[in-house]
Each structure stands twice: as structure tokens, then as C-alpha cells.
KOLBATI-466475 format. One record per residue (C-alpha): x, y, z; residue number from 1. Coordinates in nm, 4 decimals. Each point is the difference from the previous one (the first is absolute). Example, Ala and Ser with C-alpha at 12.3 -4.5 7.8 and 13.67 -1.06 7.14 Angstrom:
2
SEKOL 1.2300 -0.4500 0.7800 1;
SEKOL 0.1370 0.3440 -0.0660 2;
END
This chain:
212
SEKOL 1.1255 5.8801 0.6599 1;
SEKOL 0.0959 -0.1723 -0.3227 2;
SEKOL 0.2072 -0.2650 0.1841 3;
SEKOL -0.2894 -0.0639 0.2380 4;
SEKOL -0.2403 -0.0397 -0.2905 5;
SEKOL 0.2303 -0.2492 -0.1728 6;
SEKOL 0.0403 -0.2032 0.3224 7;
SEKOL -0.3764 -0.0038 0.0498 8;
SEKOL -0.0567 -0.1181 -0.3592 9;
SEKOL 0.2555 -0.2826 0.0378 10;
SEKOL -0.1504 -0.1146 0.3310 11;
SEKOL -0.3533 0.0077 -0.1416 12;
SEKOL 0.1043 -0.2016 -0.3071 13;
SEKOL 0.1765 -0.2610 0.2138 14;
SEKOL -0.3045 -0.0371 0.2251 15;
SEKOL -0.2299 -0.0388 -0.3009 16;
SEKOL 0.2286 -0.2633 -0.1530 17;
SEKOL 0.0071 -0.1939 0.3295 18;
SEKOL -0.3805 0.0016 0.0077 19;
SEKOL -0.0283 -0.1552 -0.3464 20;
SEKOL -0.1076 -0.3682 0.0063 21;
SEKOL 0.2750 -0.2475 -0.0798 22;
SEKOL -0.0453 -0.1673 -0.3390 23;
SEKOL 0.0280 -0.3709 -0.0799 24;
SEKOL 0.2208 -0.0015 -0.3086 25;
SEKOL 0.3313 -0.1208 -0.1420 26;
SEKOL 0.1692 -0.3174 0.1204 27;
SEKOL -0.2230 -0.2505 0.1810 28;
SEKOL 0.1282 -0.2508 0.2564 29;
SEKOL -0.2378 -0.1814 0.2356 30;
SEKOL 0.0976 -0.2495 0.2721 31;
SEKOL -0.2609 -0.1725 0.2145 32;
SEKOL -0.0123 -0.2610 0.2741 33;
SEKOL -0.3097 -0.1458 0.1599 34;
SEKOL -0.2182 -0.3006 0.0723 35;
SEKOL -0.2062 -0.2059 -0.2430 36;
SEKOL -0.2952 -0.2321 0.0510 37;
SEKOL 0.0582 -0.2548 -0.2756 38;
SEKOL -0.1861 -0.3042 -0.1271 39;
SEKOL 0.1581 -0.2457 -0.2433 40;
SEKOL -0.1571 -0.2940 -0.1814 41;
SEKOL 0.1966 -0.2776 -0.1675 42;
SEKOL -0.0158 -0.3525 -0.1456 43;
SEKOL 0.2562 -0.2565 -0.1109 44;
SEKOL -0.0020 -0.2844 -0.2499 45;
SEKOL 0.1185 -0.2457 0.2654 46;
SEKOL -0.2980 0.0537 0.2296 47;
SEKOL -0.2583 -0.2835 0.0191 48;
SEKOL -0.2556 -0.0293 -0.2777 49;
SEKOL -0.3024 0.2161 0.0729 50;
SEKOL 0.1897 0.2326 0.2319 51;
SEKOL -0.1111 0.3614 -0.0026 52;
SEKOL 0.1954 0.3249 0.0234 53;
SEKOL 0.1788 0.0596 0.3295 54;
SEKOL -0.0263 0.3369 0.1732 55;
SEKOL 0.2478 0.1662 0.2331 56;
SEKOL -0.0572 0.3346 0.1707 57;
SEKOL 0.1678 0.2164 0.2591 58;
SEKOL 0.1654 0.3329 0.0789 59;
SEKOL 0.3596 0.0807 -0.0866 60;
SEKOL 0.2457 0.2690 -0.1004 61;
SEKOL -0.0233 0.1963 -0.3248 62;
SEKOL 0.2312 0.2419 -0.1722 63;
SEKOL 0.0093 0.1967 -0.3246 64;
SEKOL 0.2478 0.2260 -0.1793 65;
SEKOL -0.0853 0.2156 -0.3032 66;
SEKOL 0.2118 0.2265 -0.2190 67;
SEKOL -0.1180 0.2256 -0.2804 68;
SEKOL -0.0814 0.3556 -0.0979 69;
SEKOL -0.2751 0.2544 -0.0553 70;
SEKOL -0.1470 0.0030 -0.3518 71;
SEKOL -0.2744 0.2591 0.0596 72;
SEKOL -0.1214 0.2142 0.2878 73;
SEKOL -0.0482 -0.2357 0.2937 74;
SEKOL 0.0315 -0.3113 -0.2214 75;
SEKOL 0.2838 -0.2482 0.0550 76;
SEKOL 0.1092 -0.3043 -0.2002 77;
SEKOL 0.2370 -0.2391 0.1770 78;
SEKOL 0.1280 -0.3523 0.0284 79;
SEKOL -0.0679 -0.1814 0.3261 80;
SEKOL 0.1183 -0.3181 0.1712 81;
SEKOL -0.2001 -0.1338 0.2944 82;
SEKOL -0.0199 -0.3101 0.2157 83;
SEKOL -0.2262 -0.1513 0.2658 84;
SEKOL 0.0609 -0.3093 0.2115 85;
SEKOL -0.1808 -0.2044 0.2650 86;
SEKOL 0.1713 -0.2436 0.2364 87;
SEKOL -0.2067 -0.2878 0.1467 88;
SEKOL -0.3267 0.0910 -0.1766 89;
SEKOL -0.3341 -0.1502 0.0923 90;
SEKOL -0.0623 -0.2701 -0.2610 91;
SEKOL -0.3213 -0.1553 -0.1270 92;
SEKOL 0.1059 -0.3172 -0.1859 93;
SEKOL -0.1704 -0.0965 -0.3228 94;
SEKOL -0.2536 -0.2820 0.0023 95;
SEKOL 0.1690 -0.3404 0.0314 96;
SEKOL 0.3519 0.1428 0.0429 97;
SEKOL 0.2088 0.0583 0.3161 98;
SEKOL 0.2274 0.2628 -0.1599 99;
SEKOL 0.0558 0.3114 0.2111 100;
SEKOL 0.2224 0.3069 -0.0325 101;
SEKOL 0.2513 0.1171 0.2576 102;
SEKOL 0.0808 0.3219 -0.1897 103;
SEKOL -0.1380 0.1916 -0.2958 104;
SEKOL 0.1172 0.3104 -0.1814 105;
SEKOL -0.0746 0.2128 -0.3033 106;
SEKOL 0.2123 0.2560 -0.1837 107;
SEKOL -0.0747 0.2388 -0.2859 108;
SEKOL 0.1814 0.2108 -0.2569 109;
SEKOL -0.2447 0.2645 -0.1197 110;
SEKOL -0.0338 0.3061 -0.2188 111;
SEKOL -0.1752 0.2464 0.2309 112;
SEKOL -0.1940 0.3225 -0.0428 113;
SEKOL -0.0245 0.2239 0.3090 114;
SEKOL -0.2396 0.2952 -0.0268 115;
SEKOL 0.0065 0.2849 0.2509 116;
SEKOL -0.3583 0.1016 -0.0625 117;
SEKOL -0.0195 0.2327 0.3024 118;
SEKOL 0.3620 0.1142 0.0478 119;
SEKOL -0.0804 0.2611 0.2663 120;
SEKOL -0.1406 -0.2780 0.2193 121;
SEKOL 0.2711 -0.2498 -0.0909 122;
SEKOL -0.2567 -0.2505 -0.1253 123;
SEKOL 0.1064 -0.2280 -0.2854 124;
SEKOL -0.1401 -0.2986 -0.1905 125;
SEKOL 0.2164 -0.2738 -0.1467 126;
SEKOL -0.0345 -0.3061 -0.2165 127;
SEKOL 0.2184 -0.2304 -0.2048 128;
SEKOL 0.0388 -0.3235 -0.1921 129;
SEKOL 0.2849 -0.2321 -0.0897 130;
SEKOL 0.1394 -0.3389 0.0916 131;
SEKOL 0.0101 -0.1804 0.3323 132;
SEKOL 0.0963 -0.3221 0.1739 133;
SEKOL -0.1860 -0.2113 0.2551 134;
SEKOL 0.2127 -0.2315 0.2172 135;
SEKOL -0.1097 -0.2749 0.2369 136;
SEKOL 0.2137 -0.1954 0.2441 137;
SEKOL -0.1783 -0.3210 0.1003 138;
SEKOL 0.0015 -0.1313 0.3560 139;
SEKOL 0.0784 -0.3438 -0.1439 140;
SEKOL 0.3146 0.1210 -0.1786 141;
SEKOL 0.3351 -0.0993 0.1431 142;
SEKOL 0.2027 0.2735 0.1662 143;
SEKOL 0.1935 0.1999 -0.2544 144;
SEKOL -0.2303 -0.0674 -0.2952 145;
SEKOL -0.0604 0.3012 -0.2208 146;
SEKOL -0.3558 0.1380 0.0065 147;
SEKOL -0.2147 -0.0964 -0.2981 148;
SEKOL -0.0801 0.3076 -0.2047 149;
SEKOL -0.1796 0.1068 -0.3136 150;
SEKOL 0.0093 0.3273 -0.1937 151;
SEKOL -0.3044 0.1729 -0.1403 152;
SEKOL -0.1882 0.3268 -0.0326 153;
SEKOL -0.0100 0.2500 0.2854 154;
SEKOL -0.1904 0.3215 0.0621 155;
SEKOL -0.0572 0.2525 0.2772 156;
SEKOL -0.2100 0.3020 0.0975 157;
SEKOL -0.0044 0.2195 0.3076 158;
SEKOL -0.0092 0.3447 0.1589 159;
SEKOL 0.2058 0.1963 0.2474 160;
SEKOL 0.0500 0.3297 0.1770 161;
SEKOL 0.3313 0.1805 0.0616 162;
SEKOL 0.1343 0.3074 0.1790 163;
SEKOL 0.3236 0.1800 -0.0865 164;
SEKOL 0.2690 -0.0181 0.2693 165;
SEKOL 0.2631 0.1852 -0.2094 166;
SEKOL 0.0225 0.1763 -0.3345 167;
SEKOL -0.0062 -0.3291 -0.1930 168;
SEKOL -0.0811 -0.2827 0.2434 169;
SEKOL -0.3441 -0.0928 0.1257 170;
SEKOL -0.1233 -0.2693 0.2377 171;
SEKOL -0.3371 -0.1711 -0.0064 172;
SEKOL -0.2027 -0.3181 -0.0147 173;
SEKOL -0.1083 -0.2109 -0.2973 174;
SEKOL -0.2827 -0.2534 -0.0142 175;
SEKOL 0.0073 -0.2346 -0.2997 176;
SEKOL -0.1292 -0.3262 -0.1431 177;
SEKOL 0.2366 -0.2324 -0.1885 178;
SEKOL -0.0829 -0.3121 -0.2005 179;
SEKOL 0.1976 -0.2532 -0.2012 180;
SEKOL -0.1348 -0.2829 -0.2144 181;
SEKOL 0.2538 -0.2688 -0.0934 182;
SEKOL -0.1609 -0.2488 -0.2426 183;
SEKOL 0.0822 -0.3678 -0.0257 184;
SEKOL 0.2349 -0.1577 -0.2531 185;
SEKOL -0.2181 -0.2994 -0.0893 186;
SEKOL 0.0864 0.0528 -0.3662 187;
SEKOL 0.3581 -0.1139 0.0563 188;
SEKOL 0.0799 -0.3283 -0.1734 189;
SEKOL -0.0142 -0.3029 0.2283 190;
SEKOL -0.2221 0.1562 0.2657 191;
SEKOL -0.3554 -0.1197 0.0555 192;
SEKOL -0.1010 0.2897 0.2230 193;
SEKOL 0.1181 0.3320 0.1422 194;
SEKOL 0.3381 -0.0204 0.1708 195;
SEKOL -0.0742 0.3100 0.1999 196;
SEKOL -0.2870 0.2449 -0.0260 197;
SEKOL -0.0105 0.2895 0.2448 198;
SEKOL -0.1521 0.3383 0.0767 199;
SEKOL 0.0553 0.2585 0.2727 200;
SEKOL -0.2001 0.2959 0.1259 201;
SEKOL 0.1117 0.2482 0.2653 202;
SEKOL -0.1263 0.3140 0.1721 203;
SEKOL 0.2885 0.2126 0.1267 204;
SEKOL 0.0324 0.3001 0.2312 205;
SEKOL 0.3463 0.1559 -0.0072 206;
SEKOL 0.2001 0.3015 0.1102 207;
SEKOL 0.1633 0.1761 -0.2936 208;
SEKOL 0.2745 0.2501 -0.0574 209;
SEKOL -0.0038 0.1834 -0.3331 210;
SEKOL 0.2552 0.2220 -0.1705 211;
SEKOL -0.2047 0.2002 -0.2495 212;
END
């Protein structure tokens, strides 16, 4: 009888432990891959006088990787690198200028906060700020020319939902908005106007895998 009682107690405890919800805590690693609808705007000093900002938009690939840790229940602080690129975007040239883009991209290095507000449902909110780069490859550039790029301020916010597929890994989707503003350098000595002023905005939907 005593052995049976002990076996029953062990089995009951194991079943109860298995029924407990998995917690998001400890080390945090998130990898995501998806598609982004991105619009970039840019201007150059060598465009004709009176030319306006050019705009290039399209859909391309996006990825992000974040690494950090849990600082409070359900609250993560991490560093993230992300990138979005569009090949052969639709271009609206600025007034009086024939310049057009054949590729645009934007990348960001951000400090990110990810908050699992409803952990039982796997719902989380995320946001971040840091530095970013906007790059433009002009259709008029010779083959092999490096894209023209400017660095500036970047930020992001989004939301996602995940489901555990093992003790530590979960899979889900993340929807986010990224922006980067790269100001001109008209203050540089010897330049009458901005060499390159650019901005990029992107809405992304991605699949994510998270170790947390």
C-alpha cells in the first residue's frame, strides 16, 4: 500500500508539473525572416536645381536577429540587428530630375524591449531605438558602383504571437513598423547643398523563432 501511494503521488506531481504553463524567462534569442513593404525617399546635391525628393517603393525580404535576457517577469531587454531590401523598386522621380533607383535598402542596430504582456497567450509587444542606414543604388550608376548610403536615427515598434514547440523554443509571427531618418550633411565645408538626404519606412510581417 505504501509503495502504491508513493507511486501515485509521484505520477500526480509529474502530471501537475506538465500542466503548468511554460514561462518566458532567462536567455532571449529571436530570429525572424519575412517580407517588408518599404518606401524610401532621397535627394542628392548633384540633381538639377529645383528638383524634389525622389521616392522608391516596393516589397522585399526582411530579417532580424536579437539577443538579450529577461530583466523582470515577462520583460526582455536585447540588442537587435535588422535589414530590409527592395530590388527594382517603383520610383517616382523628383521634379525636374530623371534620377531613379534600381535598389534600396535599410538596416538598423537597435536597443529593443520585448514585453510578454499576456504570456499564457504568447502575445508580446516590442519596440526599440538606435542607429540605422539607408542605402540607394541609382539606375544611372555604372555597374559595380557602391550604393550611396547615409546613417541616421532608427526606431521600431510591433507586436507578435508565439506558441511553444519545445521546452524553450517557440514559433510565431511578428508584425512591425521600422523607420530610419538619415539627415543631410549640408554643413560640410565646400558643399552648397545636401550630398545625400534619405529616409525609409517599412511595414514587415515575419515568421519568428524564439529561444526564451
